[in-house]
C-alpha positions in Angstrom: 153.3 39.4 67.2 153.6 43.1 66.6 150.8 43.0 64.1 148.6 41.2 66.6 149.3 43.9 69.3 148.7 46.7 66.8 145.4 45.1 65.6 144.3 44.6 69.2 145.1 48.2 70.0 143.2 49.4 67.0 140.3 47.3 67.8 140.1 48.5 71.4 140.9 52.1 70.7 137.3 53.1 69.6 136.0 51.7 72.8 138.6 53.6 74.8 137.7 56.8 73.0 134.0 56.0 73.6 134.7 55.5 77.3 136.6 58.7 77.4 133.9 60.6 75.6 131.2 59.1 77.9 133.3 60.0 80.9 133.8 63.5 79.6 130.0 63.8 78.9 129.2 62.7 82.5 131.8 65.0 83.9 130.6 67.9 81.8 127.0 67.3 82.9 128.0 67.2 86.6 130.0 70.4 86.2 127.0 72.1 84.5 124.7 70.9 87.3 127.1 72.3 89.9 127.4 75.6 88.1 123.6 75.9 87.7 123.1 75.1 91.4 125.7 77.8 92.3 124.0 80.3 90.1 120.6 79.5 91.6 122.0 79.7 95.1 123.6 83.0 94.3 120.4 84.4 92.8 118.5 83.3 95.9 121.0 85.0 98.2 120.8 88.2 96.1 117.0 88.2 96.3 117.2 87.7 100.1 119.7 90.5 100.5 117.6 92.8 98.4 114.6 92.0 100.5 116.6 92.6 103.8 118.0 95.9 102.4 114.5 97.1 101.5 113.2 96.3 104.9 116.2 98.0 106.6 115.6 101.1 104.5 112.0 101.1 105.5 113.0 100.8 109.2 115.5 103.6 108.7 112.9 105.9 107.1 110.5 105.2 110.0 113.3 105.8 112.5 114.1 109.1 110.9 110.4 110.1 111.0 110.4 109.1 114.7 113.5 111.3 115.3 111.8 114.3 113.6 108.6 113.7 115.6 110.6 113.4 118.9 112.5 116.6 118.1 109.3 118.5 117.6 107.8 117.1 120.8 111.0 118.1 122.7 110.8 121.6 121.3 107.1 121.8 122.4 107.9 120.4 125.9 110.8 122.8 126.3 108.7 125.7 125.3 106.0 124.6 127.8 108.6 124.1 130.5 110.0 127.6 129.8 106.4 129.0 130.1 105.8 127.0 133.3 109.1 128.4 134.7 108.0 131.9 133.9 104.6 131.4 135.5 106.2 129.9 138.6 108.6 132.8 138.9 105.8 135.3 138.5 103.7 133.4 141.1 106.7 133.4 143.4 107.1 137.1 143.1 103.4 137.7 143.7 103.5 135.4 146.8 106.5 137.2 148.1 104.9 140.6 147.6 101.7 139.4 149.2 103.6 137.9 152.1 105.5 141.2 152.6 102.2 143.2 152.4 100.5 140.9 154.9 103.4 141.2 157.3 103.6 145.0 157.1 99.9 145.4 157.7 100.0 143.2 160.7 102.7 145.2 162.4 
């Protein structure tokens, strides 16, 4: 009886090993596909992030140029306002002097 069991086990063992090898092959293939998919997904995310970063850097560069332009316009407008204030002050003094002169000649 022992011999029969041993012979049966020996006869079935190659099939068991073959099944284990086939299962391992299928498992390894699935793991490889999963790893490949993860790598591809990661590569796609990296490419998208690089693209977003490049666009953000371009927007930043444009914003910095806008800031410089606005600062220059502000300086120009401030200078023009200072000139307008001076002109108004001079016109006010002239008007005051003319008013005083007109009043003193009418007396």
